[in-house]
N, C-alpha and C positions, 0 to 999 in steps of 0.2 A: 576141213580143211583143204582149200583150192590146192594146185601145183606149186603156183608161185607162191603160196604161204609157206608150203613146205620147203621149198628153197629157200625161200628167208630165214626160219625157223632153224636150218641146220647151217643156213652162214653164221649167222647169229650165232647160236649155240656154240658153237665149234671156235670162233673169235674168241668165245666169253672165255672157253678152257683153255686155248693157247695168249691169253691177256694180250691180244694184237687188235690192233684198231683195221673199222671197216668204214668206207665210203660212202656214203647212203649220197646215191646220186640220181635224181631225174633226167630231165634236158641236158644238166651240166649247164643249163646258160647264167648262172649264180655262183658258178667256181671260183670266180673273183672274190669273193662277198665271204668276210671273216677270217678266220686263221687259215692258215698253209695246211695244205690239204694231204691226209695222211692216211695208210691203208687200202687194201683191195677193195675196187668198186663192187658194190651192192646196187646192182641196177633196179629200180622199182616201175619202169614202165610196162612189163610185164601184167603188172598189178592195176589194167586200166578199166575206167567204164564208170560210166553214170549209175549208180544203184537203184537212187528214187529222187524223183522230183515233180514236187507238187508246186503248179505256178501260182493255184487261187491260196494257198499256206507259205508262199513267198519263202520254200526253203528248198534247198540243192545237196542232197548227197551223195560225193564222189571217192572213187578209190585214188589212193595217191598218184599213180602212174598216169591217170589222166590230164592229156594236153587243157591247156589251160582255154585253146582255141575250141575245142569240143563244149567245153562249159558258156563258152559263149556262144558258139551258135546255138544251142539249147534257148538258154536265156533269150536272146535278140527275137527266135520264134516268138514269146511271149511278151516282148515290148519290157524285158527286165534285164539287168544288169548288177554286177560284183559292184556295187557304190564306192568300194575303198580303190578302185582303177589299179588295182597290183599291177607294177610293171612288169614287161615279159623278158624282156634284151632276150630277144629272137622267139621264135615259131616252135623251139621246142620245149617251152617253158610248161611243167605238172602242176597240177593241184597241192600234192607233197611240199617240192619245194616253195611255191610261194608263202605256204603258212611256215615251214621252217625259214623260211626266210625272214617273213613278218615283216614285207616292204609294204608301201601303201604311197599312192599316187597322189596328183595334184588338188583332189578331193577329200583328204584325209581327215584338217582340221575340222571340216565340213560336215561331213556324212560318218566318219569315224575310223577309225583302224581294221585292220584284218584281225586283229584281236576281237575288236566289238560287233563282229560277226560270225563268228566261229559260235555254234553253240552245239556241238560235240565231236568228240573222234575216237577212234578205235588204234590203242598203241599195241606194237611190240618190242616187250622187255627184253633184258639181256640175257635171259634164262627160256627165251622164245615162247612166252606166254602173252597173250593178247586181253586188254585190259581193254573196258570201253568205259569215257566218262561225256558227263553229261547226255544229250538229247537231241530231239531235232525243235525244240521249242524256245522259244526267248528264258522262259523261268525255270530253271532247273535249280534248284534250293538244295536238295541232295548230298552231300559229301564234297569234297573239295573241286572247283574249278580247275582240272588238270589241263582238261580242255582249250582252254585259252594259254594257260601255260607253255601250251606248246608252241606257239604261236612265237618264232622267234630263237628257237629252240637250237635249230639249227643239227637237230640229228644229236644233239649230246643227252636228253631224256630216253632214246628210243625211236623206234621207225614207224614214222607217223603212216598208219594202214587205208586208212578213211575220215573222212571230216566229214561234218556234214554244216552248210553255210545259209545264213541268209542272205537274201537277195531283196531288190529293192526295184520297183516298178522303174522304166524309164523317163526322166523326164519328158514332159511335152511339148515344153519349149527351152530353147539355150541360145542365148547369146554371148559373143566375145567383144569386150572394149578396152580400150588402149586409152591411156591419157601420159603425155610427157609430164613428168615430174619429178623431182629428186630423192634421194632414196629416204630422207630423212623425212619429206614431207606424204610418201608413200608409204612409211609405219606407219604416220598419224593418222593419214587418213584410213588404211585397214582395219584400225582400232575403233573409231568414231564408225565405219561401215559395219563395222562386226556387234557392236551394238544397238542397229536398229534392226528392223524386221523386213531386209532385203535377202532375197533369194540368190547370194552369191554364194557360189559351191568351187570354186579354185580361184587362185589368185599366185601372181608371181611379177617378180619386177627384176629389170635387168637392163644394165646399159642404158637408164634415165628414161625408162617406160615398164607403167605397170599396166598390167593386164588383167583383168579380172572376169570370170566367166559367170554369167547370170542364167539359174537353171530352175525350172517348175513352170507353174501353170502359166498361161500366155497373156493374160493379165497382169500377172505380180510383175513380171518379165520385161514387160512394157512400160510397167509404170517405175521400173525400177532404171531402164533404162531413161526416162525420162527427165527422171529425180536429178541422178549421177551425170548424166551427158556422156563424155567424151565420144572416140570413134569409132564405127563398128568395124571388126576384125573379120572378114569375109573366109578364109583360110582356120579360123578358130582350132574347129577339132587337130587340126595339123599342128598347130602349134601345142598343145594341151597334150597330145601324144608323143613328139620331141621331149617336151618336158620331164614328161611320165619316164619314156625308154631312155631319157640323157643321150637324145641326139639332137638338141638344139647346139646352137653355138659356141653357146659357153661351157659346154663339155668338151666340145673338141679340141680345146689348145689343152697341149700335155704338159707344155714346158714348164709350168711350177706344179709342185704341189695338190692335191684337192681336196680340201675338208668342208665335213657335213657337219654342221652347229645347229644345237637343239637349245633355245633358248625361250624364253618368256617374250610372247608376242609385242610386249610394248616397249622391248629393251631396244636401246638407241642404235643410231648408227656405230659399227665398231670400228673403229681408229685404226682399221688396219691397212698398208699400200698393198695395192692388190684390186683383182675382181669380186666380186658375189651376184649373186643370185637368190631372192627371198621368196618363199615359199609360205603356204601355211598360215597365212594372214602375218607375218613376220616371225613364225614360230621356227621354222627352218632353214638356215642361210648356210650355203654354198658357197665356199671359199676359195679362192684360185690365186696362190700366192707364195711367195717365199718363209714368210714370217716362219718363227718359231714355235713351237711347242708354248712354249713357257709364254710367249708376246700373245699367242692367240688366247689362252689361259687368261691373262692376267685383261685383257680386252674385256674376253667374256663376262668377270666378275665386276670390271668396272662399270659394264652394262648394266 
């Protein structure tokens, strides 16, 4: 057992014995997410590094404190990516925090969520024991799929020590197109396109403009552009990064509360006063406004 693991075990066993909470923390870029933080900080960053990476197998294994920037660099050298596009919220974000938060970016509906790409994980429980779940292949059928259960657990099930992730090749071509269309027609178009063999890899509607990203083989992207039309957005990568990192202008206005709503992609526009940004083909809708929780729930059920 390495020195960082010894420290983790001592801290966790002591906290269990005294019934006191620990605040498991990597880069701290998501401290705002979830419940109010309590307890002494258990810093995961000393346990860092890529343990194994087989580009030909499309699998990377890394320790919890590994910066996502290190993962990005290793994957980029082999023209590969984390297809679920995890938000960073700063340069200090780590692999463990990415899995524990379970947040996915613009491509979530089209490529899958963080959970879909977790193949295996090592966990330290409240007794300081190291537990191993899953492996490094997609088809793991023995036992419970606890490794994926850890996704979005926010550290409540234990300290995530190491994870194995499926990665995908970087698309050969990509193009971002914009369409001036109202909310109802944007939802209709997204659902129509979702039922067709089109290489749509991300979508966002805000302020009367629908933006989509086409990704894949050059021929497929060219054919989709010709079929769908729209106007090319030259700074497409910047746009999707801003949506992913919540640095888009929509998120900058903090005058009213921000709600993240999950609902069927076919749900009609919500009758709520305020502004919205719609992602994931209509399945994720950010609402900024002063409507009460009861009004928002009523609108969701009505839709």
